[in-house]
PyMOL commands that place a pseudoatom at each C-alpha (Angstrom):
pseudoatom trace, name=CA, resn=MET, resi=1, chain=A, elem=C, hetatm=0, pos=[-26.636, -41.373, 40.896]
pseudoatom trace, name=CA, resn=ALA, resi=2, chain=A, elem=C, hetatm=0, pos=[-25.091, -43.363, 37.862]
pseudoatom trace, name=CA, resn=ILE, resi=3, chain=A, elem=C, hetatm=0, pos=[-24.275, -41.601, 34.905]
pseudoatom trace, name=CA, resn=SER, resi=4, chain=A, elem=C, hetatm=0, pos=[-25.414, -43.473, 31.741]
pseudoatom trace, name=CA, resn=THR, resi=5, chain=A, elem=C, hetatm=0, pos=[-22.469, -44.279, 29.285]
pseudoatom trace, name=CA, resn=GLU, resi=6, chain=A, elem=C, hetatm=0, pos=[-24.504, -42.227, 26.507]
pseudoatom trace, name=CA, resn=GLU, resi=7, chain=A, elem=C, hetatm=0, pos=[-24.532, -39.230, 29.014]
pseudoatom trace, name=CA, resn=MET, resi=8, chain=A, elem=C, hetatm=0, pos=[-21.008, -39.872, 29.893]
pseudoatom trace, name=CA, resn=HIS, resi=9, chain=A, elem=C, hetatm=0, pos=[-19.968, -39.424, 26.114]
pseudoatom trace, name=CA, resn=ALA, resi=10, chain=A, elem=C, hetatm=0, pos=[-22.254, -36.449, 25.375]
pseudoatom trace, name=CA, resn=ARG, resi=11, chain=A, elem=C, hetatm=0, pos=[-20.307, -34.767, 28.333]
pseudoatom trace, name=CA, resn=GLN, resi=12, chain=A, elem=C, hetatm=0, pos=[-17.091, -35.671, 26.794]
pseudoatom trace, name=CA, resn=GLU, resi=13, chain=A, elem=C, hetatm=0, pos=[-17.862, -34.668, 23.620]
pseudoatom trace, name=CA, resn=GLY, resi=14, chain=A, elem=C, hetatm=0, pos=[-19.142, -31.415, 25.009]
pseudoatom trace, name=CA, resn=VAL, resi=15, chain=A, elem=C, hetatm=0, pos=[-15.667, -30.826, 26.767]
pseudoatom trace, name=CA, resn=GLN, resi=16, chain=A, elem=C, hetatm=0, pos=[-13.721, -31.852, 23.447]
pseudoatom trace, name=CA, resn=ALA, resi=17, chain=A, elem=C, hetatm=0, pos=[-15.801, -29.241, 21.593]
pseudoatom trace, name=CA, resn=SER, resi=18, chain=A, elem=C, hetatm=0, pos=[-15.271, -26.722, 24.047]
pseudoatom trace, name=CA, resn=THR, resi=19, chain=A, elem=C, hetatm=0, pos=[-11.467, -27.426, 24.061]
pseudoatom trace, name=CA, resn=GLN, resi=20, chain=A, elem=C, hetatm=0, pos=[-11.773, -27.035, 20.290]
pseudoatom trace, name=CA, resn=ASN, resi=21, chain=A, elem=C, hetatm=0, pos=[-13.578, -23.895, 20.619]
pseudoatom trace, name=CA, resn=ILE, resi=22, chain=A, elem=C, hetatm=0, pos=[-10.888, -22.272, 22.843]
pseudoatom trace, name=CA, resn=ALA, resi=23, chain=A, elem=C, hetatm=0, pos=[-7.951, -23.681, 20.456]
pseudoatom trace, name=CA, resn=GLN, resi=24, chain=A, elem=C, hetatm=0, pos=[-9.856, -21.949, 17.409]
pseudoatom trace, name=CA, resn=ALA, resi=25, chain=A, elem=C, hetatm=0, pos=[-9.923, -18.597, 19.552]
pseudoatom trace, name=CA, resn=ILE, resi=26, chain=A, elem=C, hetatm=0, pos=[-6.483, -18.722, 20.719]
pseudoatom trace, name=CA, resn=GLN, resi=27, chain=A, elem=C, hetatm=0, pos=[-5.551, -19.253, 17.003]
pseudoatom trace, name=CA, resn=GLU, resi=28, chain=A, elem=C, hetatm=0, pos=[-7.784, -16.627, 15.624]
pseudoatom trace, name=CA, resn=VAL, resi=29, chain=A, elem=C, hetatm=0, pos=[-6.169, -14.233, 18.299]
pseudoatom trace, name=CA, resn=SER, resi=30, chain=A, elem=C, hetatm=0, pos=[-2.521, -15.038, 17.311]
pseudoatom trace, name=CA, resn=ASP, resi=31, chain=A, elem=C, hetatm=0, pos=[-3.397, -14.625, 13.551]
pseudoatom trace, name=CA, resn=ARG, resi=32, chain=A, elem=C, hetatm=0, pos=[-5.038, -11.106, 14.328]
pseudoatom trace, name=CA, resn=ALA, resi=33, chain=A, elem=C, hetatm=0, pos=[-2.257, -10.115, 16.343]
pseudoatom trace, name=CA, resn=GLN, resi=34, chain=A, elem=C, hetatm=0, pos=[0.531, -11.231, 13.824]
pseudoatom trace, name=CA, resn=ILE, resi=35, chain=A, elem=C, hetatm=0, pos=[-1.535, -9.184, 11.226]
pseudoatom trace, name=CA, resn=LEU, resi=36, chain=A, elem=C, hetatm=0, pos=[-1.620, -6.141, 13.717]
pseudoatom trace, name=CA, resn=VAL, resi=37, chain=A, elem=C, hetatm=0, pos=[2.068, -6.307, 14.075]
pseudoatom trace, name=CA, resn=LYS, resi=38, chain=A, elem=C, hetatm=0, pos=[2.619, -6.348, 10.580]
pseudoatom trace, name=CA, resn=GLU, resi=39, chain=A, elem=C, hetatm=0, pos=[0.461, -3.495, 9.729]
pseudoatom trace, name=CA, resn=GLU, resi=40, chain=A, elem=C, hetatm=0, pos=[2.362, -1.648, 12.561]
pseudoatom trace, name=CA, resn=ILE, resi=41, chain=A, elem=C, hetatm=0, pos=[5.616, -2.359, 10.978]
pseudoatom trace, name=CA, resn=GLU, resi=42, chain=A, elem=C, hetatm=0, pos=[4.437, -0.909, 7.918]
pseudoatom trace, name=CA, resn=LEU, resi=43, chain=A, elem=C, hetatm=0, pos=[3.084, 2.006, 9.218]
pseudoatom trace, name=CA, resn=ALA, resi=44, chain=A, elem=C, hetatm=0, pos=[6.367, 2.823, 10.916]
pseudoatom trace, name=CA, resn=LYS, resi=45, chain=A, elem=C, hetatm=0, pos=[8.463, 2.065, 7.783]
pseudoatom trace, name=CA, resn=ALA, resi=46, chain=A, elem=C, hetatm=0, pos=[6.087, 4.473, 5.576]
pseudoatom trace, name=CA, resn=GLU, resi=47, chain=A, elem=C, hetatm=0, pos=[6.580, 7.118, 8.634]
pseudoatom trace, name=CA, resn=VAL, resi=48, chain=A, elem=C, hetatm=0, pos=[10.347, 6.980, 8.702]
pseudoatom trace, name=CA, resn=THR, resi=49, chain=A, elem=C, hetatm=0, pos=[10.527, 6.938, 4.872]
pseudoatom trace, name=CA, resn=GLU, resi=50, chain=A, elem=C, hetatm=0, pos=[8.596, 10.030, 4.667]
pseudoatom trace, name=CA, resn=LYS, resi=51, chain=A, elem=C, hetatm=0, pos=[10.527, 11.712, 7.194]
pseudoatom trace, name=CA, resn=LEU, resi=52, chain=A, elem=C, hetatm=0, pos=[13.934, 10.721, 5.772]
pseudoatom trace, name=CA, resn=THR, resi=53, chain=A, elem=C, hetatm=0, pos=[12.854, 12.058, 2.355]
pseudoatom trace, name=CA, resn=VAL, resi=54, chain=A, elem=C, hetatm=0, pos=[12.265, 15.399, 3.961]
pseudoatom trace, name=CA, resn=LEU, resi=55, chain=A, elem=C, hetatm=0, pos=[15.709, 15.208, 5.524]
pseudoatom trace, name=CA, resn=ILE, resi=56, chain=A, elem=C, hetatm=0, pos=[17.532, 14.557, 2.415]
pseudoatom trace, name=CA, resn=ARG, resi=57, chain=A, elem=C, hetatm=0, pos=[15.626, 17.243, 0.573]
pseudoatom trace, name=CA, resn=GLY, resi=58, chain=A, elem=C, hetatm=0, pos=[16.858, 19.747, 3.126]
pseudoatom trace, name=CA, resn=ALA, resi=59, chain=A, elem=C, hetatm=0, pos=[20.291, 18.202, 2.998]
pseudoatom trace, name=CA, resn=VAL, resi=60, chain=A, elem=C, hetatm=0, pos=[20.419, 18.831, -0.835]
pseudoatom trace, name=CA, resn=VAL, resi=61, chain=A, elem=C, hetatm=0, pos=[19.129, 22.458, -0.503]
pseudoatom trace, name=CA, resn=GLY, resi=62, chain=A, elem=C, hetatm=0, pos=[21.783, 23.000, 2.506]
pseudoatom trace, name=CA, resn=ILE, resi=63, chain=A, elem=C, hetatm=0, pos=[24.582, 21.900, -0.048]
pseudoatom trace, name=CA, resn=LEU, resi=64, chain=A, elem=C, hetatm=0, pos=[23.182, 24.293, -2.789]
pseudoatom trace, name=CA, resn=ALA, resi=65, chain=A, elem=C, hetatm=0, pos=[23.029, 27.035, -0.114]
pseudoatom trace, name=CA, resn=GLY, resi=66, chain=A, elem=C, hetatm=0, pos=[26.953, 26.411, 0.296]
pseudoatom trace, name=CA, resn=VAL, resi=67, chain=A, elem=C, hetatm=0, pos=[27.541, 26.058, -3.156]
pseudoatom trace, name=CA, resn=PHE, resi=68, chain=A, elem=C, hetatm=0, pos=[26.157, 29.633, -3.647]
pseudoatom trace, name=CA, resn=ALA, resi=69, chain=A, elem=C, hetatm=0, pos=[27.929, 30.882, -0.715]
pseudoatom trace, name=CA, resn=LEU, resi=70, chain=A, elem=C, hetatm=0, pos=[31.202, 29.655, -1.798]
pseudoatom trace, name=CA, resn=VAL, resi=71, chain=A, elem=C, hetatm=0, pos=[30.831, 30.986, -5.391]
pseudoatom trace, name=CA, resn=GLY, resi=72, chain=A, elem=C, hetatm=0, pos=[29.729, 34.475, -3.841]
pseudoatom trace, name=CA, resn=LEU, resi=73, chain=A, elem=C, hetatm=0, pos=[32.701, 34.674, -1.701]
pseudoatom trace, name=CA, resn=LEU, resi=74, chain=A, elem=C, hetatm=0, pos=[34.770, 33.678, -4.777]
pseudoatom trace, name=CA, resn=PHE, resi=75, chain=A, elem=C, hetatm=0, pos=[33.111, 36.727, -6.745]
pseudoatom trace, name=CA, resn=LEU, resi=76, chain=A, elem=C, hetatm=0, pos=[33.672, 39.055, -3.424]
pseudoatom trace, name=CA, resn=LEU, resi=77, chain=A, elem=C, hetatm=0, pos=[37.241, 38.284, -3.531]
pseudoatom trace, name=CA, resn=HIS, resi=78, chain=A, elem=C, hetatm=0, pos=[37.562, 38.800, -7.310]
pseudoatom trace, name=CA, resn=GLY, resi=79, chain=A, elem=C, hetatm=0, pos=[35.813, 41.956, -7.000]
pseudoatom trace, name=CA, resn=PHE, resi=80, chain=A, elem=C, hetatm=0, pos=[38.065, 43.221, -3.987]
pseudoatom trace, name=CA, resn=ALA, resi=81, chain=A, elem=C, hetatm=0, pos=[40.964, 42.219, -6.171]
pseudoatom trace, name=CA, resn=TRP, resi=82, chain=A, elem=C, hetatm=0, pos=[39.696, 44.550, -8.936]
pseudoatom trace, name=CA, resn=LEU, resi=83, chain=A, elem=C, hetatm=0, pos=[38.940, 47.348, -6.431]
pseudoatom trace, name=CA, resn=ALA, resi=84, chain=A, elem=C, hetatm=0, pos=[42.659, 47.295, -5.334]
pseudoatom trace, name=CA, resn=TYR, resi=85, chain=A, elem=C, hetatm=0, pos=[44.005, 47.232, -8.792]
pseudoatom trace, name=CA, resn=TYR, resi=86, chain=A, elem=C, hetatm=0, pos=[41.789, 50.280, -9.486]
pseudoatom trace, name=CA, resn=LEU, resi=87, chain=A, elem=C, hetatm=0, pos=[42.619, 52.055, -6.287]
pseudoatom trace, name=CA, resn=LEU, resi=88, chain=A, elem=C, hetatm=0, pos=[46.069, 52.066, -7.629]
pseudoatom trace, name=CA, resn=PRO, resi=89, chain=A, elem=C, hetatm=0, pos=[47.012, 55.368, -9.617]
pseudoatom trace, name=CA, resn=THR, resi=90, chain=A, elem=C, hetatm=0, pos=[45.828, 54.038, -13.143]
pseudoatom trace, name=CA, resn=ALA, resi=91, chain=A, elem=C, hetatm=0, pos=[42.894, 54.304, -15.537]
pseudoatom trace, name=CA, resn=THR, resi=92, chain=A, elem=C, hetatm=0, pos=[39.375, 55.059, -13.599]
pseudoatom trace, name=CA, resn=ASN, resi=93, chain=A, elem=C, hetatm=0, pos=[37.209, 51.953, -14.460]
pseudoatom trace, name=CA, resn=THR, resi=94, chain=A, elem=C, hetatm=0, pos=[34.631, 50.745, -12.471]
pseudoatom trace, name=CA, resn=VAL, resi=95, chain=A, elem=C, hetatm=0, pos=[34.650, 46.944, -13.388]
pseudoatom trace, name=CA, resn=PHE, resi=96, chain=A, elem=C, hetatm=0, pos=[34.314, 45.859, -9.770]
pseudoatom trace, name=CA, resn=TRP, resi=97, chain=A, elem=C, hetatm=0, pos=[30.996, 46.986, -9.146]
pseudoatom trace, name=CA, resn=GLY, resi=98, chain=A, elem=C, hetatm=0, pos=[29.595, 43.964, -11.394]
pseudoatom trace, name=CA, resn=TYR, resi=99, chain=A, elem=C, hetatm=0, pos=[31.576, 41.571, -9.288]
pseudoatom trace, name=CA, resn=PHE, resi=100, chain=A, elem=C, hetatm=0, pos=[29.878, 42.902, -6.188]
pseudoatom trace, name=CA, resn=LEU, resi=101, chain=A, elem=C, hetatm=0, pos=[26.444, 42.961, -7.665]
pseudoatom trace, name=CA, resn=VAL, resi=102, chain=A, elem=C, hetatm=0, pos=[26.894, 39.106, -8.611]
pseudoatom trace, name=CA, resn=ALA, resi=103, chain=A, elem=C, hetatm=0, pos=[28.420, 38.177, -5.449]
pseudoatom trace, name=CA, resn=GLY, resi=104, chain=A, elem=C, hetatm=0, pos=[25.307, 40.264, -3.516]
pseudoatom trace, name=CA, resn=VAL, resi=105, chain=A, elem=C, hetatm=0, pos=[22.677, 38.172, -5.702]
pseudoatom trace, name=CA, resn=LEU, resi=106, chain=A, elem=C, hetatm=0, pos=[24.665, 34.725, -5.002]
pseudoatom trace, name=CA, resn=PHE, resi=107, chain=A, elem=C, hetatm=0, pos=[24.596, 35.498, -1.247]
pseudoatom trace, name=CA, resn=LEU, resi=108, chain=A, elem=C, hetatm=0, pos=[20.994, 36.347, -1.344]
pseudoatom trace, name=CA, resn=VAL, resi=109, chain=A, elem=C, hetatm=0, pos=[20.160, 33.052, -3.110]
pseudoatom trace, name=CA, resn=GLY, resi=110, chain=A, elem=C, hetatm=0, pos=[22.597, 31.230, -0.595]
pseudoatom trace, name=CA, resn=GLY, resi=111, chain=A, elem=C, hetatm=0, pos=[20.849, 32.708, 2.240]
pseudoatom trace, name=CA, resn=LEU, resi=112, chain=A, elem=C, hetatm=0, pos=[17.470, 31.842, 0.915]
pseudoatom trace, name=CA, resn=ALA, resi=113, chain=A, elem=C, hetatm=0, pos=[18.401, 28.124, 0.283]
pseudoatom trace, name=CA, resn=GLY, resi=114, chain=A, elem=C, hetatm=0, pos=[20.125, 27.957, 3.760]
pseudoatom trace, name=CA, resn=PHE, resi=115, chain=A, elem=C, hetatm=0, pos=[16.880, 29.420, 5.465]
pseudoatom trace, name=CA, resn=LEU, resi=116, chain=A, elem=C, hetatm=0, pos=[14.997, 26.448, 3.344]
pseudoatom trace, name=CA, resn=ALA, resi=117, chain=A, elem=C, hetatm=0, pos=[17.262, 23.886, 4.397]
pseudoatom trace, name=CA, resn=ALA, resi=118, chain=A, elem=C, hetatm=0, pos=[17.131, 24.698, 8.216]
pseudoatom trace, name=CA, resn=ARG, resi=119, chain=A, elem=C, hetatm=0, pos=[13.261, 24.749, 7.827]
pseudoatom trace, name=CA, resn=ALA, resi=120, chain=A, elem=C, hetatm=0, pos=[13.403, 21.242, 6.351]
pseudoatom trace, name=CA, resn=PHE, resi=121, chain=A, elem=C, hetatm=0, pos=[15.848, 19.789, 8.874]
pseudoatom trace, name=CA, resn=LYS, resi=122, chain=A, elem=C, hetatm=0, pos=[13.550, 21.395, 11.578]
pseudoatom trace, name=CA, resn=ARG, resi=123, chain=A, elem=C, hetatm=0, pos=[10.199, 19.832, 10.261]
pseudoatom trace, name=CA, resn=GLY, resi=124, chain=A, elem=C, hetatm=0, pos=[11.955, 16.431, 9.235]
pseudoatom trace, name=CA, resn=SER, resi=125, chain=A, elem=C, hetatm=0, pos=[13.936, 15.534, 12.345]
pseudoatom trace, name=CA, resn=PRO, resi=126, chain=A, elem=C, hetatm=0, pos=[13.977, 13.123, 14.345]
pseudoatom trace, name=CA, resn=PRO, resi=127, chain=A, elem=C, hetatm=0, pos=[12.459, 10.692, 11.965]
pseudoatom trace, name=CA, resn=THR, resi=128, chain=A, elem=C, hetatm=0, pos=[10.417, 8.549, 14.392]
pseudoatom trace, name=CA, resn=PRO, resi=129, chain=A, elem=C, hetatm=0, pos=[7.411, 6.839, 13.808]
pseudoatom trace, name=CA, resn=GLU, resi=130, chain=A, elem=C, hetatm=0, pos=[4.919, 8.895, 15.815]
pseudoatom trace, name=CA, resn=LEU, resi=131, chain=A, elem=C, hetatm=0, pos=[1.555, 7.459, 14.386]
pseudoatom trace, name=CA, resn=ALA, resi=132, chain=A, elem=C, hetatm=0, pos=[2.741, 3.658, 14.714]
pseudoatom trace, name=CA, resn=ILE, resi=133, chain=A, elem=C, hetatm=0, pos=[3.860, 4.375, 18.439]
pseudoatom trace, name=CA, resn=GLY, resi=134, chain=A, elem=C, hetatm=0, pos=[0.501, 5.921, 19.073]
pseudoatom trace, name=CA, resn=GLU, resi=135, chain=A, elem=C, hetatm=0, pos=[-1.286, 3.110, 17.507]
pseudoatom trace, name=CA, resn=ALA, resi=136, chain=A, elem=C, hetatm=0, pos=[1.097, 0.827, 19.697]
pseudoatom trace, name=CA, resn=LYS, resi=137, chain=A, elem=C, hetatm=0, pos=[-0.101, 2.470, 22.698]
pseudoatom trace, name=CA, resn=ARG, resi=138, chain=A, elem=C, hetatm=0, pos=[-3.680, 2.419, 21.961]
pseudoatom trace, name=CA, resn=ILE, resi=139, chain=A, elem=C, hetatm=0, pos=[-3.470, -1.368, 21.339]
pseudoatom trace, name=CA, resn=GLN, resi=140, chain=A, elem=C, hetatm=0, pos=[-1.730, -2.048, 24.455]
pseudoatom trace, name=CA, resn=GLU, resi=141, chain=A, elem=C, hetatm=0, pos=[-4.212, -0.052, 26.563]
pseudoatom trace, name=CA, resn=THR, resi=142, chain=A, elem=C, hetatm=0, pos=[-7.043, -2.140, 24.732]
pseudoatom trace, name=CA, resn=VAL, resi=143, chain=A, elem=C, hetatm=0, pos=[-5.152, -5.573, 25.772]
pseudoatom trace, name=CA, resn=LYS, resi=144, chain=A, elem=C, hetatm=0, pos=[-4.774, -4.541, 29.179]
pseudoatom trace, name=CA, resn=ALA, resi=145, chain=A, elem=C, hetatm=0, pos=[-8.276, -2.788, 29.846]
pseudoatom trace, name=CA, resn=GLU, resi=146, chain=A, elem=C, hetatm=0, pos=[-10.772, -4.761, 31.974]
pseudoatom trace, name=CA, resn=HIS, resi=147, chain=A, elem=C, hetatm=0, pos=[-13.339, -4.034, 29.161]
pseudoatom trace, name=CA, resn=PRO, resi=148, chain=A, elem=C, hetatm=0, pos=[-11.726, -3.983, 25.813]
pseudoatom trace, name=CA, resn=GLU, resi=149, chain=A, elem=C, hetatm=0, pos=[-14.762, -3.171, 23.861]
pseudoatom trace, name=CA, resn=GLN, resi=150, chain=A, elem=C, hetatm=0, pos=[-14.916, 0.216, 25.601]
pseudoatom trace, name=CA, resn=THR, resi=151, chain=A, elem=C, hetatm=0, pos=[-11.422, 1.533, 24.878]
pseudoatom trace, name=CA, resn=ILE, resi=152, chain=A, elem=C, hetatm=0, pos=[-12.003, 1.529, 20.889]
for i in range(1, 152): cmd.bond("trace and resi %d" % i, "trace and resi %d" % (i + 1))
show_as sticks, trace
zoom trace
Protein backbone atom coordinates (compact mmCIF):
# COMPACT_ATOMS: atom_id res chain seq x y z
CA MET A 1 0.00 0.00 0.00
CA ALA A 2 1.74 3.02 -1.20
CA ILE A 3 0.64 6.50 -0.18
CA SER A 4 0.40 9.06 -2.90
CA THR A 5 2.28 12.33 -2.62
CA GLU A 6 -0.95 14.27 -2.44
CA GLU A 7 -2.22 12.13 0.40
CA MET A 8 1.08 12.56 2.22
CA HIS A 9 0.88 16.37 1.83
CA ALA A 10 -2.70 16.31 3.10
CA ARG A 11 -1.66 14.35 6.20
CA GLN A 12 1.24 16.74 6.87
CA GLU A 13 -1.07 19.74 6.53
CA GLY A 14 -3.50 18.07 8.94
CA VAL A 15 -0.70 17.53 11.49
CA GLN A 16 0.43 21.14 11.05
CA ALA A 17 -3.13 22.42 11.46
CA SER A 18 -3.55 20.28 14.59
CA THR A 19 -0.29 21.62 15.99
CA GLN A 20 -1.41 25.18 15.27
CA ASN A 21 -4.76 24.54 16.99
CA ILE A 22 -2.97 23.17 20.06
CA ALA A 23 -0.61 26.17 20.10
CA GLN A 24 -3.58 28.55 19.82
CA ALA A 25 -5.40 26.74 22.61
CA ILE A 26 -2.32 26.91 24.86
CA GLN A 27 -1.93 30.63 24.12
CA GLU A 28 -5.61 31.23 24.87
CA VAL A 29 -5.39 29.35 28.17
CA SER A 30 -2.25 31.31 29.07
CA ASP A 31 -3.93 34.63 28.28
CA ARG A 32 -7.01 33.76 30.30
CA ALA A 33 -4.86 32.62 33.23
CA GLN A 34 -3.01 35.94 33.17
CA ILE A 35 -6.28 37.86 33.15
CA LEU A 36 -7.58 35.72 36.00
CA VAL A 37 -4.46 36.32 38.09
CA LYS A 38 -4.70 40.08 37.49
CA GLU A 39 -8.36 40.08 38.55
CA GLU A 40 -7.56 38.10 41.69
CA ILE A 41 -4.80 40.56 42.60
CA GLU A 42 -7.22 43.48 42.13
CA LEU A 43 -9.80 41.74 44.33
CA ALA A 44 -7.19 41.15 47.04
CA LYS A 45 -6.10 44.80 46.89
CA ALA A 46 -9.70 45.99 47.22
CA GLU A 47 -10.32 43.76 50.23
CA VAL A 48 -7.15 44.79 52.03
CA THR A 49 -7.86 48.48 51.32
CA GLU A 50 -11.35 48.15 52.76
CA LYS A 51 -10.12 46.45 55.93
CA LEU A 52 -7.26 48.91 56.40
CA THR A 53 -9.75 51.77 56.11
CA VAL A 54 -11.79 50.27 58.96
CA LEU A 55 -8.63 49.83 61.05
CA ILE A 56 -7.54 53.43 60.45
CA ARG A 57 -10.97 54.72 61.45
CA GLY A 58 -10.79 52.61 64.60
CA ALA A 59 -7.35 54.01 65.40
CA VAL A 60 -8.57 57.59 65.00
CA VAL A 61 -11.57 56.96 67.26
CA GLY A 62 -9.24 55.26 69.78
CA ILE A 63 -6.94 58.28 69.79
CA LEU A 64 -9.94 60.53 70.38
CA ALA A 65 -11.01 58.27 73.25
CA GLY A 66 -7.58 58.69 74.82
CA VAL A 67 -7.72 62.46 74.42
CA PHE A 68 -11.16 62.65 76.08
CA ALA A 69 -10.01 60.40 78.92
CA LEU A 70 -6.88 62.51 79.47
CA VAL A 71 -8.84 65.77 79.50
CA GLY A 72 -11.34 64.15 81.86
CA LEU A 73 -8.53 63.13 84.17
CA LEU A 74 -7.20 66.71 84.15
CA PHE A 75 -10.64 68.04 85.11
CA LEU A 76 -10.97 65.40 87.81
CA LEU A 77 -7.60 66.31 89.30
CA HIS A 78 -8.42 70.00 89.07
CA GLY A 79 -11.71 69.31 90.83
CA PHE A 80 -9.93 67.41 93.59
CA ALA A 81 -7.60 70.38 93.99
CA TRP A 82 -10.58 72.70 94.43
CA LEU A 83 -12.22 70.23 96.81
CA ALA A 84 -9.12 70.09 98.94
CA TYR A 85 -9.02 73.88 98.97
CA TYR A 86 -12.66 74.10 100.08
CA LEU A 87 -12.23 71.48 102.81
CA LEU A 88 -9.82 73.80 104.56
CA PRO A 89 -11.48 76.16 107.02
CA THR A 90 -12.37 78.88 104.51
CA ALA A 91 -15.48 80.06 102.65
CA THR A 92 -18.11 77.42 101.69
CA ASN A 93 -18.23 77.75 97.89
CA THR A 94 -18.97 74.59 95.86
CA VAL A 95 -17.18 75.36 92.60
CA PHE A 96 -15.68 71.85 92.44
CA TRP A 97 -19.00 70.23 91.54
CA GLY A 98 -18.83 71.88 88.11
CA TYR A 99 -15.43 70.31 87.55
CA PHE A 100 -16.70 66.89 88.59
CA LEU A 101 -19.66 67.17 86.24
CA VAL A 102 -17.43 68.09 83.27
CA ALA A 103 -15.00 65.28 84.14
CA GLY A 104 -17.86 62.76 84.29
CA VAL A 105 -19.19 63.85 80.89
CA LEU A 106 -15.70 63.60 79.37
CA PHE A 107 -15.21 60.12 80.83
CA LEU A 108 -18.55 59.02 79.36
CA VAL A 109 -17.61 60.36 75.91
CA GLY A 110 -14.16 58.76 76.17
CA GLY A 111 -15.70 55.43 77.18
CA LEU A 112 -18.13 55.53 74.27
CA ALA A 113 -15.33 56.38 71.83
CA GLY A 114 -13.17 53.58 73.27
CA PHE A 115 -16.02 51.09 72.83
CA LEU A 116 -16.52 52.15 69.21
CA ALA A 117 -12.77 51.91 68.55
CA ALA A 118 -12.63 48.38 70.02
CA ARG A 119 -15.54 47.30 67.81
CA ALA A 120 -13.87 48.75 64.72
CA PHE A 121 -10.60 46.94 65.50
CA LYS A 122 -12.36 43.62 66.04
CA ARG A 123 -14.28 43.99 62.79
CA GLY A 124 -11.32 45.08 60.71
CA SER A 125 -8.49 42.80 61.72
CA PRO A 126 -6.70 40.93 60.36
CA PRO A 127 -6.73 42.47 56.90
CA THR A 128 -6.73 39.28 54.80
CA PRO A 129 -8.31 39.12 51.32
CA GLU A 130 -10.84 36.38 52.14
CA LEU A 131 -12.83 36.67 48.91
CA ALA A 132 -9.70 36.47 46.76
CA ILE A 133 -8.43 33.45 48.70
CA GLY A 134 -11.78 31.67 48.31
CA GLU A 135 -11.86 32.41 44.59
CA ALA A 136 -8.29 31.14 44.17
CA LYS A 137 -9.24 27.89 45.95
CA ARG A 138 -12.22 27.42 43.61
CA ILE A 139 -10.00 28.01 40.59
CA GLN A 140 -7.45 25.51 41.90
CA GLU A 141 -10.20 22.92 42.41
CA THR A 142 -11.47 23.53 38.87
CA VAL A 143 -8.01 23.15 37.35
CA LYS A 144 -7.30 19.94 39.27
CA ALA A 145 -10.73 18.42 38.70
CA GLU A 146 -11.22 15.54 36.29
CA HIS A 147 -14.34 17.21 34.87
CA PRO A 148 -13.76 20.98 35.30
CA GLU A 149 -17.05 21.95 33.67
CA GLN A 150 -18.89 20.38 36.62
CA THR A 151 -17.04 22.31 39.35
CA ILE A 152 -18.35 25.75 38.41
